[in-house]
Structure formats: structure tokens, C-alpha cells
N, C-alpha and C positions, 0 to 999 in steps of 0.2 A: 303701731298696733292695728291689726285688721279687725274691722267691725264684724265681718262675717265669722271670723275664727274665735273672737272673744268678746261677744256682745255684753256679757255681764260686767266685765271690767270697764269697758268703755262707758256703759250706762252709769256706773257708779262714779265715774270720773267727774261728773258735773258738766260734761260737754253739751248735753242736750237741754233745751229750754222748753218747759212744759207750758202749753196754752192755759190761760187762766179760766177760760170758759169754753163750752162746746162751740165748735165753729166748723164751717165748710172752709176748705183751703183751695183758693184758685192758684193754679200752677202754670206758669208760662215757660216754655222752652224755646229759645231762639238760637239759631246758628245760621251760617251761610247756606245750609242745605234745607232747613225746615224752620217753621215758626208756628207754634201751636199753643193752644190754651186748653187745660183740662181742669176738672173739678175733683178734688180729693175728698173722700168721705168714707164712712163705714157703711158697708152693705151687709144686710143680714143674710145668712146662708140659705134661709128659706126661699129667697128670690131665685137662687140657683136650683134648689131642690124642686121648686114648683114650676120650673121651666121658663122663667122670665129672663134668665141669663143663659144665652145659647152658646154651646160649645161647638168646635169643629175638629177636635182631636180626641182620640182615646188616650187613656192614662195607663201607667204601669204601676202595679202593686209595689214593686221595689222602690220606685221614686216616691210613692205616697208614704211608705214607711220612713224614708229619709226625711221627708217634709215633717212627718209627725214627730220624729226625734228632735229635729231642729226647733220646731215651734214649742215643744214641751220643755226643752232645755232653756230656751231664751225667755219663754213666756211673753213673747212679743213677735211682731212681724215688722221687718225693717225695710220693706219695699212694697208699694201698692201693686196689686194685680191690675193689669191694663184692660179696661173695657172700652168698647167703641159703640157708636150709635149713629143713625142717619142725622145729618145736620138739621137743626131747628133754628132758623135764622133769628127768630124773635128771642129765643132763650140765649143763643150765642151772643147776640148784641147786648142783652141785659147783663151778662157776665162781664163784658168789657167795661160797663159803666161802674162796676164795683172795684176796679183796680185803682184804688186811691192810695196816695203816698202814706196817709196816716194809718192805714191798716197793713202796710207792707211789713212782712216779718223776716224775709230772707231774700238776698240776691247774691249769687255766687257764680263764678266762671270756672269751667273745666277746660283746660288747655288741650287735652288729648283729643276731644271731639269738637273743640271750638264752640262750646255751648254755654249760654247764660241761662241759669235757672232762677226764676223769681216767684215768690209766693206771697199771697195776701190772705189774711185770716178774716173771714166773714162771720161776725157774731151778732150783728144787729138782728133783733127779733123779726122785724118786717122783711128783711132781706132773706133770712133763713126760711121764713114762711113762703116767700115767692119761689125759692129754689125747691122747697118740698112739694109745692103744687106742681111743678114741672115733672118731678119724679112720680107723683101719684096720678096725675091726669094725662100726661102727654108722652112720657117715655114708657111705651108698652113693653119693650124688651131691649136688651143690650147684648153685645157680642163679646166673647172673650177673645182678646188679641194676644195677651200674654198672661199666663197664670192658671192653666188647666189643672195642674197638679195641686196648686194651692186650694182651688175650689173643691176638687174631688176629695182632698184630705179633710178639709173643713166639713164637708157634707157627711163624711163617714165618722168623724171623731169629735166634732166640736160640742155635741150634746151629751157626750159620754162623761160620766162622773169620774172616770179613771184618768182623764187628761185635763190639762190646764188650758186647752184651746178654747178661745171665745167663739160664740156663734157669729160674731161680727168680724168681717174680713176687710182689711184696708184696701181700698180701691181708688183708681183714678179713672174718670170718664172723659174721653177725648173724642170729639166728633170725627166722622170719616174724613172730612176735609183736612183735619190736622195730622193725619197719619199717612205714612208711606209704607206700602208693602214691598219688601225686598224678597227675592228668591232665596232658597237654600241651594247652593251649588254642591255637586258631588265629585268625589274622587274615588276611584276603585283601585285599591292597593293589592297587588298580586305578588306571590312568591316566585313567579316565573314570568318570562317575557311575554307581553301581549302585543301582537302586531295590529296596529291601528288600521292598516290597510285591509286586513282580513275582517276586522270588525265592521268597517265601512261597507265592504262587499256584502256582508251578511245583512246589512240594513237596506240594501238595494230594493227589496220588495216593499219597503215601508217608507223610505225617505228619498227625497232629492238631496244631493250633497254637492258641495263645491269646496275645493281646497283653497285656503286663504294664505296670503303672504304674511299677514300679521293678525293679531287678535282683534276681533270686532264684537261688540255687544250684540246679543240677539235683538232683533228689531221689532218682533211682533209675536203673538201667541202662535205656537207650533213651530217656531224657529228656535233652534238651540245649537250650541257649539260643542264639538268633541275635539279633544286635543291630547297630545302627549308631549314629551320633551322636545320633539323636533317638528311635529306636524299639527296643523289646525284645520278643521273642517267646519263649515257652516252647513247645517242640516235643516230640512223642512219636511214635516210629515206629509206624505202624499194625500191629496184629496180622495183618491180612490181607496186608500187604506182607511181614512177617517170615516168613510161612508158606513162602515160596520158599527160605528158608534153614534149613528144619526139620532138615536133616541136619548142620548146622554146630553142633558141640558147644561152640564158643567164639566165638560171633558177637559182634563188638565194635562199639561205637559209632563208633570211629575208622575202622573198615573201611567202615561204611555211609556215613559222612561223605565219605570219599575217593571211593567208588564213585558215589554218587548226586549229591552236591552239587559236589564238585570236578571229577570226571570228566565226569558226564553233563550237569549244568546249567551250571557255570562253564567247562567245556571245558579244564581244566588237563591238559596233556600228561603230566606226570610229577610227582607230589607230592614225589618224592625230590630233584628238582633245581629245582623252580619257585621262583624268588626272589620271586614275588608273595605267597607264603605265609610268614608269620612265626609262630614258635612261642613260646609263653609258658608257663613252668613253672607248674603249678597252685598251688604253695605261695606264689607271689607274689600270688595273689588278684585280685579285681576291680579293685583300684587300678592294677595293672600294665596291665590291658587299657585302662583309661581314658587312660593316658598315650599309648598308640598311637592312640586315637581323636583325641586332640588333635594328634598329630604329623602324621598323614596326612589329606589332604583327602577321598579316596574309599576307604573301608575298611568291611568287614563282618567282624564277629567271631563266633566259635563257641566257646561255653563248654561243656565236656563233663563227663560223670560219670566218675570214675576207673575204670580197669580193676581188676577184683576179683583178689584173690590166687588164687582158685580158677581163674579164666580164665588168669591168668599162669602158674600151675603146669601147667595142662593143655597150653597151647601149648608150653612148654619140654619137658615129659615126652614129648610126641608129635613132637618135633623139627620143629615148625612155627615160623613166623616172624611176629612182630607187625609191623604197618605201622610205618614210621618215626615216631619221636616219639610213642610210645603211652604210655609210662610215665616218671615221674620219682620215684625213691625218695628218701625221707628217713629218717634223717639222713645226711649225708655227712661223712666225715673231712676235716678241713681240710688244705690243702697245707702241707707242712713240719713237721707235728707229729711225724711219724715218717718216716724216710728209710732206704732200702736202697741202699747203694753196692755196685756190682757187683764192685769190687776185693776185697771181703770174701769173695767166692766162689772166688777164685783161689788 
């Protein structure tokens, strides 16, 4: 039985254990690739509306309607939105002291990602007050890493009498140091043969390029990989070309890819809606790209260097918007590990 498809039946099964009192939840995710600690709590949607929670992506009305239907049907949220913030060493160290065996409520292992998820419930009044002081006095703003559509949907509908949505959104706060930003790689699927050599020639005014014998990850910003079934090229945007963007303080590889390759050379009308473009999360690696090469007859792939945390923070701080599918943050909290039912707010 899948929680996403039939939340009501799973909820009635008695599988979930309700906390006896209001608590903050400390959540640690450990794996060979990452080790981080976050704090799970409810965040009032006014924090987003008033600009204390910063976004970096636009949202789509269609997806907001999907979220609205899902929340209204379940009357619950089954996965926290992911927020991040600059590290605060004092607070981060304090959270570590609260991980006591007597307040541990969950420890489980997911074989598919080799991740151990552990949770502690913090309900002591003094400890809750100390955490609240951090939110009130020191955490001036946070950044949405995953959950833009959840926040935008809550902002539009949570205060409406016509919906069951609560104004409190389930969230997890993880500091910058605990997160890793992966790229979103792209594949362009065509109904006719695309000659990669011709594409490379068209890039000559913009890029240096080198043919590779085997795949290699991009090594730095402005370095990216183009490939098809038989050929792999490493490309670097030319400094002479980048000079035209000298006033752009957060120039991104994905922006250049969209402008020069998809818009100018491949003549894609709108990358936000073009179904010929497939997106592959960077954590899935080169192996995931190979599966698409095998699946489609005419395909060209683009493997990018991840957006830096500095560029991500600059874009958010200055109320700018990243292009669609620019970042994928890891780790993610699994569906159903912690649930907020809206009836608890009534």
C-alpha cells in the first residue's frame, strides 16, 4: 500500500504514532555521502508571505492546483518542505547536545540510498524556549531548498474558509553545511537526427571544446559536457564571450545553456514547457544519463557543474529567480516518516 496514493487508509491502519505533546523534532540523516542534522517544526505561512522565507524559483498554477487537491483530500502533509540557512555554530552545537537516547523516537535504514534516519522529540520547556529564541532573535531569514509549490499553495489557500489547509506548514531546517547542491542535467530528445559535430561547430564563437575518449565530470563553473550515443565533448564558455555578462553577479551555466544552446541554436520556444527536454537529477549520476541514451533514438545530453551555494544565496537574497530545474538539494526527508494532520490545528 503506497502512502502517497492512499494516505487515508494508511493513516487509519494505526501505523503512525502520535506525539503526546508539542515538540521540536531533531532529524539526522547519515549515509556514506552525507551526514546532516535538521530541525523539524511547523512554520506559519506568514513567515513566507512577509518575506522571511526566500524563494529562488517561480511556481506554476497547474502544480499549485495539484497540491491543493492533494492537501485537501489528505487533510495532512506527509513530507516537510526543506529550508536552509547560514550555519550558526552555537545553535548547531546546542542541537547536538539534545540528541539523547531517552528522547529518541525513530531510527530506520533505507537500503536504496544507504541512509539511516534518526529522530529525537524535544519537548522539555526550557529546551523549546532556547530553540524558539534562535528563531525569534537570530534566524533573520531562511531559504527554500525544496518546497516552492507547497509554500505558494499554502500562501494562496491556507486562510480560505473553503479549504482544509492549515496555515502551518511542516518544515525541516538544515544549515548550509548539511546540504549538497546537485545539478539538474538535461537531455534534448528529437524526432530527427541531430549531428553533434554540427552543434559543436555552432558553439565555436562561444566555447572552447575538446573531444573526450570517455565521460568525465565537469570540473568547475562554466565547464560542461555535451554527448550523444557515440561522442563526448568537454566545453568551456570563452572568457571573451562571458565579458558581455560582466555585470551579472550570479551568472549560471544553466542560464547560458538555455540562452545559447536551447534558445539560439536548437530554437526551443520555452524551456519551461518544452517536452523535448528531459531533466535528470545530478545525484543519479552518469548511469542515469546512459539509460536515456539507450531509450531514445535521437538524443543529445548536457551534463552541468552544480550551482554554488554562494550563487544560490545571492539569487535568493536579491529576490531573483533561477531558471527552471537549476538545483537539486540532498538529502531529502522521506515521505511518511513524519506527518502533520491539519485537524491537530483546529
